[in-house]
Every structure is written in C-alpha cells, then in structure tokens.
PDB file of N, CA, C and O in Angstrom:
ATOM      1  N   UNK A   1     182.780 -23.584  51.881  1.00  0.00           N
ATOM      2  CA  UNK A   1     182.356 -22.500  53.270  1.00  0.00           C
ATOM      3  C   UNK A   1     181.310 -23.781  53.312  1.00  0.00           C
ATOM      4  O   UNK A   1     181.786 -24.622  54.075  1.00  0.00           O
ATOM      5  N   UNK A   2     180.227 -24.158  52.834  1.00  0.00           N
ATOM      6  CA  UNK A   2     179.150 -24.633  53.127  1.00  0.00           C
ATOM      7  C   UNK A   2     179.779 -26.131  53.896  1.00  0.00           C
ATOM      8  O   UNK A   2     179.618 -26.310  55.104  1.00  0.00           O
ATOM      9  N   UNK A   3     180.576 -27.253  52.925  1.00  0.00           N
ATOM     10  CA  UNK A   3     180.812 -28.272  53.339  1.00  0.00           C
ATOM     11  C   UNK A   3     181.203 -28.059  55.200  1.00  0.00           C
ATOM     12  O   UNK A   3     180.723 -28.603  56.195  1.00  0.00           O
ATOM     13  N   UNK A   4     182.280 -27.014  55.023  1.00  0.00           N
ATOM     14  CA  UNK A   4     182.968 -26.545  56.335  1.00  0.00           C
ATOM     15  C   UNK A   4     182.133 -27.027  57.499  1.00  0.00           C
ATOM     16  O   UNK A   4     182.169 -28.050  58.183  1.00  0.00           O
ATOM     17  N   UNK A   5     181.069 -25.523  57.496  1.00  0.00           N
ATOM     18  CA  UNK A   5     179.421 -25.318  58.213  1.00  0.00           C
ATOM     19  C   UNK A   5     178.831 -26.988  58.389  1.00  0.00           C
ATOM     20  O   UNK A   5     178.478 -27.356  59.510  1.00  0.00           O
ATOM     21  N   UNK A   6     178.755 -27.972  57.172  1.00  0.00           N
ATOM     22  CA  UNK A   6     177.728 -28.960  57.523  1.00  0.00           C
ATOM     23  C   UNK A   6     178.616 -29.360  58.469  1.00  0.00           C
ATOM     24  O   UNK A   6     178.173 -29.375  59.617  1.00  0.00           O
ATOM     25  N   UNK A   7     180.178 -29.813  58.248  1.00  0.00           N
ATOM     26  CA  UNK A   7     181.128 -30.400  59.362  1.00  0.00           C
ATOM     27  C   UNK A   7     180.422 -30.233  60.460  1.00  0.00           C
ATOM     28  O   UNK A   7     179.707 -31.079  60.998  1.00  0.00           O
ATOM     29  N   UNK A   8     180.690 -28.735  60.925  1.00  0.00           N
ATOM     30  CA  UNK A   8     180.863 -28.568  62.189  1.00  0.00           C
ATOM     31  C   UNK A   8     179.630 -29.051  62.827  1.00  0.00           C
ATOM     32  O   UNK A   8     179.750 -29.775  63.815  1.00  0.00           O
ATOM     33  N   UNK A   9     178.333 -28.711  62.345  1.00  0.00           N
ATOM     34  CA  UNK A   9     176.913 -29.393  62.441  1.00  0.00           C
ATOM     35  C   UNK A   9     176.783 -30.201  62.944  1.00  0.00           C
ATOM     36  O   UNK A   9     176.280 -30.118  64.064  1.00  0.00           O
ATOM     37  N   UNK A  10     177.312 -31.946  62.199  1.00  0.00           N
ATOM     38  CA  UNK A  10     177.695 -32.673  61.992  1.00  0.00           C
ATOM     39  C   UNK A  10     178.292 -33.218  63.495  1.00  0.00           C
ATOM     40  O   UNK A  10     177.874 -34.205  64.100  1.00  0.00           O
ATOM     41  N   UNK A  11     178.992 -32.631  63.773  1.00  0.00           N
ATOM     42  CA  UNK A  11     180.007 -32.580  64.834  1.00  0.00           C
ATOM     43  C   UNK A  11     179.423 -32.548  66.371  1.00  0.00           C
ATOM     44  O   UNK A  11     179.540 -33.174  67.424  1.00  0.00           O
ATOM     45  N   UNK A  12     178.727 -31.427  65.829  1.00  0.00           N
ATOM     46  CA  UNK A  12     178.185 -30.848  67.401  1.00  0.00           C
ATOM     47  C   UNK A  12     177.253 -32.248  67.519  1.00  0.00           C
ATOM     48  O   UNK A  12     177.588 -33.024  68.415  1.00  0.00           O
ATOM     49  N   UNK A  13     176.242 -32.578  66.775  1.00  0.00           N
ATOM     50  CA  UNK A  13     175.236 -33.142  66.512  1.00  0.00           C
ATOM     51  C   UNK A  13     175.648 -34.443  67.206  1.00  0.00           C
ATOM     52  O   UNK A  13     175.071 -34.863  68.209  1.00  0.00           O
ATOM     53  N   UNK A  14     176.902 -35.187  66.490  1.00  0.00           N
ATOM     54  CA  UNK A  14     177.893 -36.656  67.083  1.00  0.00           C
ATOM     55  C   UNK A  14     178.115 -36.098  69.179  1.00  0.00           C
ATOM     56  O   UNK A  14     177.999 -36.693  70.251  1.00  0.00           O
ATOM     57  N   UNK A  15     178.346 -35.165  68.891  1.00  0.00           N
ATOM     58  CA  UNK A  15     179.142 -35.186  70.459  1.00  0.00           C
ATOM     59  C   UNK A  15     177.731 -34.689  71.246  1.00  0.00           C
ATOM     60  O   UNK A  15     178.007 -34.719  72.445  1.00  0.00           O
ATOM     61  N   UNK A  16     176.464 -34.284  71.085  1.00  0.00           N
ATOM     62  CA  UNK A  16     175.415 -34.612  71.805  1.00  0.00           C
ATOM     63  C   UNK A  16     175.233 -35.591  71.939  1.00  0.00           C
ATOM     64  O   UNK A  16     174.978 -35.998  73.073  1.00  0.00           O
ATOM     65  N   UNK A  17     175.270 -36.351  70.982  1.00  0.00           N
ATOM     66  CA  UNK A  17     174.662 -38.003  71.349  1.00  0.00           C
ATOM     67  C   UNK A  17     174.903 -38.875  71.762  1.00  0.00           C
ATOM     68  O   UNK A  17     174.178 -39.822  72.063  1.00  0.00           O
ATOM     69  N   UNK A  18     176.490 -38.671  71.911  1.00  0.00           N
ATOM     70  CA  UNK A  18     177.617 -39.494  72.738  1.00  0.00           C
ATOM     71  C   UNK A  18     177.468 -38.595  74.318  1.00  0.00           C
ATOM     72  O   UNK A  18     177.586 -39.224  75.369  1.00  0.00           O
ATOM     73  N   UNK A  19     177.278 -37.515  74.319  1.00  0.00           N
ATOM     74  CA  UNK A  19     176.793 -37.112  75.900  1.00  0.00           C
ATOM     75  C   UNK A  19     175.415 -37.581  76.361  1.00  0.00           C
ATOM     76  O   UNK A  19     175.192 -37.356  77.550  1.00  0.00           O
ATOM     77  N   UNK A  20     174.530 -38.130  75.738  1.00  0.00           N
ATOM     78  CA  UNK A  20     173.521 -38.628  76.622  1.00  0.00           C
ATOM     79  C   UNK A  20     173.699 -39.140  77.553  1.00  0.00           C
ATOM     80  O   UNK A  20     174.478 -40.067  77.780  1.00  0.00           O
ATOM     81  N   UNK A  21     172.861 -38.503  78.367  1.00  0.00           N
ATOM     82  CA  UNK A  21     172.955 -39.399  80.025  1.00  0.00           C
ATOM     83  C   UNK A  21     172.342 -40.925  79.662  1.00  0.00           C
ATOM     84  O   UNK A  21     171.424 -41.137  78.870  1.00  0.00           O
ATOM     85  N   UNK A  22     172.857 -41.633  80.207  1.00  0.00           N
ATOM     86  CA  UNK A  22     173.071 -43.211  80.401  1.00  0.00           C
ATOM     87  C   UNK A  22     171.982 -44.090  81.713  1.00  0.00           C
ATOM     88  O   UNK A  22     172.033 -43.964  82.937  1.00  0.00           O
ATOM     89  N   UNK A  23     171.193 -44.838  80.987  1.00  0.00           N
ATOM     90  CA  UNK A  23     169.875 -44.842  81.571  1.00  0.00           C
ATOM     91  C   UNK A  23     171.137 -45.927  83.073  1.00  0.00           C
ATOM     92  O   UNK A  23     172.350 -46.136  83.028  1.00  0.00           O
ATOM     93  N   UNK A  24     170.322 -46.248  83.930  1.00  0.00           N
ATOM     94  CA  UNK A  24     170.843 -46.741  85.011  1.00  0.00           C
ATOM     95  C   UNK A  24     170.983 -48.057  84.900  1.00  0.00           C
ATOM     96  O   UNK A  24     172.036 -48.643  85.150  1.00  0.00           O
ATOM     97  N   UNK A  25     169.365 -48.899  84.314  1.00  0.00           N
ATOM     98  CA  UNK A  25     169.905 -50.497  84.376  1.00  0.00           C
ATOM     99  C   UNK A  25     171.309 -50.854  83.363  1.00  0.00           C
ATOM    100  O   UNK A  25     172.093 -51.724  83.742  1.00  0.00           O
ATOM    101  N   UNK A  26     171.521 -50.186  82.189  1.00  0.00           N
ATOM    102  CA  UNK A  26     171.934 -50.436  81.270  1.00  0.00           C
ATOM    103  C   UNK A  26     173.629 -50.074  81.750  1.00  0.00           C
ATOM    104  O   UNK A  26     174.645 -50.476  81.184  1.00  0.00           O
ATOM    105  N   UNK A  27     173.534 -49.214  82.938  1.00  0.00           N
ATOM    106  CA  UNK A  27     175.005 -48.915  83.253  1.00  0.00           C
ATOM    107  C   UNK A  27     175.110 -50.134  84.052  1.00  0.00           C
ATOM    108  O   UNK A  27     175.997 -50.972  83.892  1.00  0.00           O
ATOM    109  N   UNK A  28     173.979 -50.217  85.097  1.00  0.00           N
ATOM    110  CA  UNK A  28     174.750 -51.375  85.575  1.00  0.00           C
ATOM    111  C   UNK A  28     174.996 -52.663  85.201  1.00  0.00           C
ATOM    112  O   UNK A  28     175.930 -53.339  85.632  1.00  0.00           O
ATOM    113  N   UNK A  29     173.838 -53.164  84.078  1.00  0.00           N
ATOM    114  CA  UNK A  29     174.232 -54.228  83.259  1.00  0.00           C
ATOM    115  C   UNK A  29     175.669 -54.531  82.879  1.00  0.00           C
ATOM    116  O   UNK A  29     176.414 -55.503  83.004  1.00  0.00           O
ATOM    117  N   UNK A  30     175.782 -53.068  82.263  1.00  0.00           N
ATOM    118  CA  UNK A  30     177.463 -53.385  81.460  1.00  0.00           C
ATOM    119  C   UNK A  30     178.970 -53.267  82.767  1.00  0.00           C
ATOM    120  O   UNK A  30     180.148 -53.573  82.585  1.00  0.00           O
ATOM    121  N   UNK A  31     178.295 -52.714  84.014  1.00  0.00           N
ATOM    122  CA  UNK A  31     179.327 -52.991  84.978  1.00  0.00           C
ATOM    123  C   UNK A  31     179.552 -54.415  85.561  1.00  0.00           C
ATOM    124  O   UNK A  31     180.600 -54.866  86.023  1.00  0.00           O
ATOM    125  N   UNK A  32     178.030 -55.183  85.410  1.00  0.00           N
ATOM    126  CA  UNK A  32     178.244 -56.982  85.934  1.00  0.00           C
ATOM    127  C   UNK A  32     178.949 -57.367  85.288  1.00  0.00           C
ATOM    128  O   UNK A  32     179.988 -57.958  85.583  1.00  0.00           O
ATOM    129  N   UNK A  33     178.485 -57.084  84.136  1.00  0.00           N
ATOM    130  CA  UNK A  33     179.766 -58.158  82.931  1.00  0.00           C
ATOM    131  C   UNK A  33     181.087 -57.934  83.083  1.00  0.00           C
ATOM    132  O   UNK A  33     181.947 -58.812  83.017  1.00  0.00           O
ATOM    133  N   UNK A  34     181.250 -56.947  83.255  1.00  0.00           N
ATOM    134  CA  UNK A  34     182.879 -56.871  83.664  1.00  0.00           C
ATOM    135  C   UNK A  34     183.184 -57.450  85.011  1.00  0.00           C
ATOM    136  O   UNK A  34     184.183 -58.169  85.058  1.00  0.00           O
ATOM    137  N   UNK A  35     182.524 -57.273  86.083  1.00  0.00           N
ATOM    138  CA  UNK A  35     182.778 -58.189  87.560  1.00  0.00           C
ATOM    139  C   UNK A  35     182.494 -59.186  87.208  1.00  0.00           C
ATOM    140  O   UNK A  35     182.734 -59.929  88.159  1.00  0.00           O
ATOM    141  N   UNK A  36     182.031 -59.874  86.246  1.00  0.00           N
ATOM    142  CA  UNK A  36     181.429 -61.299  86.250  1.00  0.00           C
ATOM    143  C   UNK A  36     182.361 -61.753  85.093  1.00  0.00           C
ATOM    144  O   UNK A  36     182.180 -62.931  84.786  1.00  0.00           O
ATOM    145  N   UNK A  37     183.215 -61.171  84.452  1.00  0.00           N
ATOM    146  CA  UNK A  37     184.172 -61.218  83.589  1.00  0.00           C
ATOM    147  C   UNK A  37     185.920 -61.294  84.542  1.00  0.00           C
ATOM    148  O   UNK A  37     186.924 -61.556  83.879  1.00  0.00           O
ATOM    149  N   UNK A  38     186.030 -61.040  86.033  1.00  0.00           N
ATOM    150  CA  UNK A  38     186.861 -60.900  86.736  1.00  0.00           C
ATOM    151  C   UNK A  38     186.565 -62.033  87.737  1.00  0.00           C
ATOM    152  O   UNK A  38     187.236 -62.123  88.765  1.00  0.00           O
ATOM    153  N   UNK A  39     185.591 -62.886  87.463  1.00  0.00           N
ATOM    154  CA  UNK A  39     185.113 -63.991  88.236  1.00  0.00           C
ATOM    155  C   UNK A  39     185.198 -63.464  89.472  1.00  0.00           C
ATOM    156  O   UNK A  39     186.313 -63.588  89.979  1.00  0.00           O
ATOM    157  N   UNK A  40     184.276 -62.845  90.210  1.00  0.00           N
ATOM    158  CA  UNK A  40     184.165 -62.391  91.543  1.00  0.00           C
ATOM    159  C   UNK A  40     182.624 -63.446  91.955  1.00  0.00           C
ATOM    160  O   UNK A  40     181.472 -63.447  91.520  1.00  0.00           O
ATOM    161  N   UNK A  41     183.296 -64.190  92.911  1.00  0.00           N
ATOM    162  CA  UNK A  41     182.443 -65.070  93.409  1.00  0.00           C
ATOM    163  C   UNK A  41     180.741 -64.344  93.520  1.00  0.00           C
ATOM    164  O   UNK A  41     179.858 -64.581  92.696  1.00  0.00           O
ATOM    165  N   UNK A  42     180.607 -63.570  94.558  1.00  0.00           N
ATOM    166  CA  UNK A  42     179.771 -62.725  95.253  1.00  0.00           C
ATOM    167  C   UNK A  42     179.912 -61.101  95.427  1.00  0.00           C
ATOM    168  O   UNK A  42     180.950 -60.605  95.866  1.00  0.00           O
ATOM    169  N   UNK A  43     178.798 -60.334  95.050  1.00  0.00           N
ATOM    170  CA  UNK A  43     179.178 -58.844  95.012  1.00  0.00           C
ATOM    171  C   UNK A  43     178.018 -58.100  94.988  1.00  0.00           C
ATOM    172  O   UNK A  43     177.124 -58.847  94.592  1.00  0.00           O
ATOM    173  N   UNK A  44     177.576 -56.956  95.224  1.00  0.00           N
ATOM    174  CA  UNK A  44     176.029 -56.077  95.293  1.00  0.00           C
ATOM    175  C   UNK A  44     176.265 -55.082  94.785  1.00  0.00           C
ATOM    176  O   UNK A  44     177.276 -54.485  95.154  1.00  0.00           O
ATOM    177  N   UNK A  45     175.306 -54.437  93.594  1.00  0.00           N
ATOM    178  CA  UNK A  45     175.571 -53.574  92.596  1.00  0.00           C
ATOM    179  C   UNK A  45     174.273 -52.714  93.199  1.00  0.00           C
ATOM    180  O   UNK A  45     173.381 -53.344  93.767  1.00  0.00           O
ATOM    181  N   UNK A  46     174.183 -51.276  93.068  1.00  0.00           N
ATOM    182  CA  UNK A  46     172.943 -51.028  94.156  1.00  0.00           C
ATOM    183  C   UNK A  46     173.178 -49.811  93.385  1.00  0.00           C
ATOM    184  O   UNK A  46     174.337 -49.488  93.124  1.00  0.00           O
ATOM    185  N   UNK A  47     171.769 -48.806  92.831  1.00  0.00           N
ATOM    186  CA  UNK A  47     171.811 -47.717  92.061  1.00  0.00           C
ATOM    187  C   UNK A  47     171.252 -46.698  93.403  1.00  0.00           C
ATOM    188  O   UNK A  47     170.074 -46.720  93.758  1.00  0.00           O
ATOM    189  N   UNK A  48     172.047 -46.032  93.905  1.00  0.00           N
ATOM    190  CA  UNK A  48     171.630 -45.016  94.670  1.00  0.00           C
ATOM    191  C   UNK A  48     171.097 -43.305  94.205  1.00  0.00           C
ATOM    192  O   UNK A  48     171.091 -43.176  92.981  1.00  0.00           O
ATOM    193  N   UNK A  49     170.785 -42.382  94.761  1.00  0.00           N
ATOM    194  CA  UNK A  49     170.815 -41.592  94.661  1.00  0.00           C
ATOM    195  C   UNK A  49     171.840 -40.854  95.049  1.00  0.00           C
ATOM    196  O   UNK A  49     172.470 -41.074  96.084  1.00  0.00           O
ATOM    197  N   UNK A  50     172.194 -39.488  93.863  1.00  0.00           N
ATOM    198  CA  UNK A  50     173.982 -38.681  94.267  1.00  0.00           C
ATOM    199  C   UNK A  50     174.279 -38.416  95.693  1.00  0.00           C
ATOM    200  O   UNK A  50     175.438 -38.253  96.073  1.00  0.00           O
ATOM    201  N   UNK A  51     173.118 -38.361  96.604  1.00  0.00           N
ATOM    202  CA  UNK A  51     173.557 -37.904  97.770  1.00  0.00           C
ATOM    203  C   UNK A  51     173.543 -39.347  98.841  1.00  0.00           C
ATOM    204  O   UNK A  51     173.977 -39.156  99.976  1.00  0.00           O
ATOM    205  N   UNK A  52     173.228 -40.257  98.613  1.00  0.00           N
ATOM    206  CA  UNK A  52     173.137 -41.563  99.312  1.00  0.00           C
ATOM    207  C   UNK A  52     175.092 -41.913  98.755  1.00  0.00           C
ATOM    208  O   UNK A  52     175.977 -42.166  99.572  1.00  0.00           O
ATOM    209  N   UNK A  53     175.264 -41.838  97.521  1.00  0.00           N
ATOM    210  CA  UNK A  53     176.529 -42.343  97.350  1.00  0.00           C
ATOM    211  C   UNK A  53     177.217 -41.171  98.331  1.00  0.00           C
ATOM    212  O   UNK A  53     177.504 -41.609  99.445  1.00  0.00           O
ATOM    213  N   UNK A  54     177.437 -40.187  98.178  1.00  0.00           N
ATOM    214  CA  UNK A  54     178.162 -39.430  98.737  1.00  0.00           C
ATOM    215  C   UNK A  54     178.528 -39.751 100.292  1.00  0.00           C
ATOM    216  O   UNK A  54     179.491 -39.387 100.966  1.00  0.00           O
ATOM    217  N   UNK A  55     177.118 -40.779 100.694  1.00  0.00           N
ATOM    218  CA  UNK A  55     177.789 -41.277 101.963  1.00  0.00           C
ATOM    219  C   UNK A  55     178.850 -42.732 102.414  1.00  0.00           C
ATOM    220  O   UNK A  55     179.221 -43.300 103.441  1.00  0.00           O
ATOM    221  N   UNK A  56     179.006 -42.851 101.050  1.00  0.00           N
ATOM    222  CA  UNK A  56     179.610 -44.089 100.795  1.00  0.00           C
ATOM    223  C   UNK A  56     181.183 -43.469 100.380  1.00  0.00           C
ATOM    224  O   UNK A  56     181.511 -42.471  99.737  1.00  0.00           O
ATOM    225  N   UNK A  57     182.078 -44.679 101.143  1.00  0.00           N
ATOM    226  CA  UNK A  57     183.496 -44.450 100.373  1.00  0.00           C
ATOM    227  C   UNK A  57     183.444 -44.345  98.786  1.00  0.00           C
ATOM    228  O   UNK A  57     182.514 -44.734  98.079  1.00  0.00           O
ATOM    229  N   UNK A  58     184.253 -43.931  98.498  1.00  0.00           N
ATOM    230  CA  UNK A  58     184.424 -42.701  96.906  1.00  0.00           C
ATOM    231  C   UNK A  58     184.694 -44.184  96.400  1.00  0.00           C
ATOM    232  O   UNK A  58     183.728 -44.698  95.836  1.00  0.00           O
ATOM    233  N   UNK A  59     185.698 -44.863  96.493  1.00  0.00           N
ATOM    234  CA  UNK A  59     185.998 -46.514  95.897  1.00  0.00           C
ATOM    235  C   UNK A  59     185.178 -47.298  95.753  1.00  0.00           C
ATOM    236  O   UNK A  59     185.371 -48.144  94.879  1.00  0.00           O
ATOM    237  N   UNK A  60     184.017 -47.341  96.488  1.00  0.00           N
ATOM    238  CA  UNK A  60     182.641 -48.027  96.026  1.00  0.00           C
ATOM    239  C   UNK A  60     181.885 -47.637  94.888  1.00  0.00           C
ATOM    240  O   UNK A  60     181.637 -48.498  94.043  1.00  0.00           O
ATOM    241  N   UNK A  61     181.508 -46.555  94.745  1.00  0.00           N
ATOM    242  CA  UNK A  61     180.981 -45.694  93.323  1.00  0.00           C
ATOM    243  C   UNK A  61     181.820 -46.115  92.306  1.00  0.00           C
ATOM    244  O   UNK A  61     183.037 -45.985  92.172  1.00  0.00           O
ATOM    245  N   UNK A  62     180.952 -46.659  91.588  1.00  0.00           N
ATOM    246  CA  UNK A  62     181.645 -47.708  90.079  1.00  0.00           C
ATOM    247  C   UNK A  62     180.949 -46.813  88.883  1.00  0.00           C
ATOM    248  O   UNK A  62     181.699 -46.755  87.909  1.00  0.00           O
ATOM    249  N   UNK A  63     180.082 -46.314  88.755  1.00  0.00           N
ATOM    250  CA  UNK A  63     179.444 -45.014  87.624  1.00  0.00           C
ATOM    251  C   UNK A  63     178.007 -44.162  88.218  1.00  0.00           C
ATOM    252  O   UNK A  63     177.251 -44.201  89.190  1.00  0.00           O
ATOM    253  N   UNK A  64     178.163 -43.509  87.142  1.00  0.00           N
ATOM    254  CA  UNK A  64     177.194 -42.564  87.519  1.00  0.00           C
ATOM    255  C   UNK A  64     175.962 -42.355  86.256  1.00  0.00           C
ATOM    256  O   UNK A  64     176.341 -42.294  85.086  1.00  0.00           O
ATOM    257  N   UNK A  65     174.869 -42.279  86.507  1.00  0.00           N
ATOM    258  CA  UNK A  65     173.895 -42.293  85.154  1.00  0.00           C
ATOM    259  C   UNK A  65     173.160 -41.341  85.485  1.00  0.00           C
ATOM    260  O   UNK A  65     173.475 -40.531  86.357  1.00  0.00           O
ATOM    261  N   UNK A  66     171.741 -41.302  84.626  1.00  0.00           N
ATOM    262  CA  UNK A  66     171.064 -39.946  84.894  1.00  0.00           C
ATOM    263  C   UNK A  66     171.542 -38.685  85.059  1.00  0.00           C
ATOM    264  O   UNK A  66     171.226 -38.046  86.063  1.00  0.00           O
ATOM    265  N   UNK A  67     172.271 -38.223  84.212  1.00  0.00           N
ATOM    266  CA  UNK A  67     173.152 -36.604  84.499  1.00  0.00           C
ATOM    267  C   UNK A  67     173.685 -36.857  85.399  1.00  0.00           C
ATOM    268  O   UNK A  67     174.042 -35.708  85.659  1.00  0.00           O
ATOM    269  N   UNK A  68     174.278 -37.704  86.547  1.00  0.00           N
ATOM    270  CA  UNK A  68     174.749 -37.547  87.209  1.00  0.00           C
ATOM    271  C   UNK A  68     174.083 -37.352  88.852  1.00  0.00           C
ATOM    272  O   UNK A  68     174.595 -37.040  89.927  1.00  0.00           O
ATOM    273  N   UNK A  69     172.694 -37.705  88.425  1.00  0.00           N
ATOM    274  CA  UNK A  69     171.821 -37.746  89.738  1.00  0.00           C
ATOM    275  C   UNK A  69     171.704 -38.857  90.788  1.00  0.00           C
ATOM    276  O   UNK A  69     171.297 -38.899  91.949  1.00  0.00           O
ATOM    277  N   UNK A  70     172.199 -39.699  89.965  1.00  0.00           N
ATOM    278  CA  UNK A  70     172.199 -41.117  90.436  1.00  0.00           C
ATOM    279  C   UNK A  70     173.490 -41.803  90.362  1.00  0.00           C
ATOM    280  O   UNK A  70     174.208 -41.712  89.366  1.00  0.00           O
ATOM    281  N   UNK A  71     173.839 -42.577  91.534  1.00  0.00           N
ATOM    282  CA  UNK A  71     175.028 -43.626  91.047  1.00  0.00           C
ATOM    283  C   UNK A  71     175.043 -44.917  90.982  1.00  0.00           C
ATOM    284  O   UNK A  71     173.983 -45.485  90.719  1.00  0.00           O
ATOM    285  N   UNK A  72     176.308 -45.730  91.214  1.00  0.00           N
ATOM    286  CA  UNK A  72     176.318 -47.310  91.173  1.00  0.00           C
ATOM    287  C   UNK A  72     177.070 -47.751  91.924  1.00  0.00           C
ATOM    288  O   UNK A  72     178.136 -48.137  91.444  1.00  0.00           O
ATOM    289  N   UNK A  73     176.895 -47.866  93.157  1.00  0.00           N
ATOM    290  CA  UNK A  73     177.507 -48.618  94.275  1.00  0.00           C
ATOM    291  C   UNK A  73     177.653 -49.993  94.419  1.00  0.00           C
ATOM    292  O   UNK A  73     176.708 -50.780  94.471  1.00  0.00           O
ATOM    293  N   UNK A  74     179.761 -50.521  94.537  1.00  0.00           N
ATOM    294  CA  UNK A  74     179.266 -51.510  94.265  1.00  0.00           C
ATOM    295  C   UNK A  74     180.286 -51.648  95.763  1.00  0.00           C
ATOM    296  O   UNK A  74     180.977 -50.797  96.324  1.00  0.00           O
ATOM    297  N   UNK A  75     179.966 -53.421  96.167  1.00  0.00           N
ATOM    298  CA  UNK A  75     180.355 -53.871  97.581  1.00  0.00           C
ATOM    299  C   UNK A  75     180.690 -55.613  97.324  1.00  0.00           C
ATOM    300  O   UNK A  75     179.689 -56.274  97.052  1.00  0.00           O
ATOM    301  N   UNK A  76     181.487 -56.067  97.366  1.00  0.00           N
ATOM    302  CA  UNK A  76     182.268 -57.541  96.816  1.00  0.00           C
ATOM    303  C   UNK A  76     181.543 -57.675  98.628  1.00  0.00           C
ATOM    304  O   UNK A  76     181.605 -56.887  99.572  1.00  0.00           O
ATOM    305  N   UNK A  77     180.968 -58.888  98.502  1.00  0.00           N
ATOM    306  CA  UNK A  77     180.763 -59.826  99.532  1.00  0.00           C
ATOM    307  C   UNK A  77     181.375 -61.165 100.302  1.00  0.00           C
ATOM    308  O   UNK A  77     181.800 -62.205  99.800  1.00  0.00           O
ATOM    309  N   UNK A  78     181.298 -60.870 101.360  1.00  0.00           N
ATOM    310  CA  UNK A  78     183.013 -61.965 102.041  1.00  0.00           C
ATOM    311  C   UNK A  78     181.940 -63.233 102.379  1.00  0.00           C
ATOM    312  O   UNK A  78     181.453 -63.136 103.506  1.00  0.00           O
ATOM    313  N   UNK A  79     181.452 -64.508 101.526  1.00  0.00           N
ATOM    314  CA  UNK A  79     180.771 -65.321 101.976  1.00  0.00           C
ATOM    315  C   UNK A  79     181.593 -66.160 102.229  1.00  0.00           C
ATOM    316  O   UNK A  79     181.250 -67.225 102.743  1.00  0.00           O
TER     317      UNK A  79
END
C-alpha cells in the first residue's frame, strides 16, 4: 500500500513539473529553430499579450507561454 501511495505522489509531482509554464523567450527560440529547419528566408516572431493575440488571425498564433497570458505571433515576410 505504501508503494502505491508513493507511486501516486511521484506521478502528481511529475505531472506538475511537466505542466510548468514555459518561458516566452525559450519557447520563441524553439519555434525559431523549427522555422529555420523549414528554410523560411524571412519571418517575424513576436511575443505579445493574450489580448493583442486575440486581434490577430488565429493562424498567426504559433505558441502560448507564461500560463497563457502571452502568445507568440508568426508572420512570414515577403521580401
């Protein structure tokens, strides 16, 4: 029974660690790596507030960070 309780506690702790809010700059860098891997020549990634993100096309929002209070907006530049 003690092992079962210990397993439940460990599971809860592991879940909360995975669900920790992501830093916006860290997430922006991860997204940037993926975009560069697709050889996109010119683009903009911008961290904005959730309210500002709601004003943009939903397809432009490529990430959410800081517990959903901020979003990352992607725009491909046509040079």
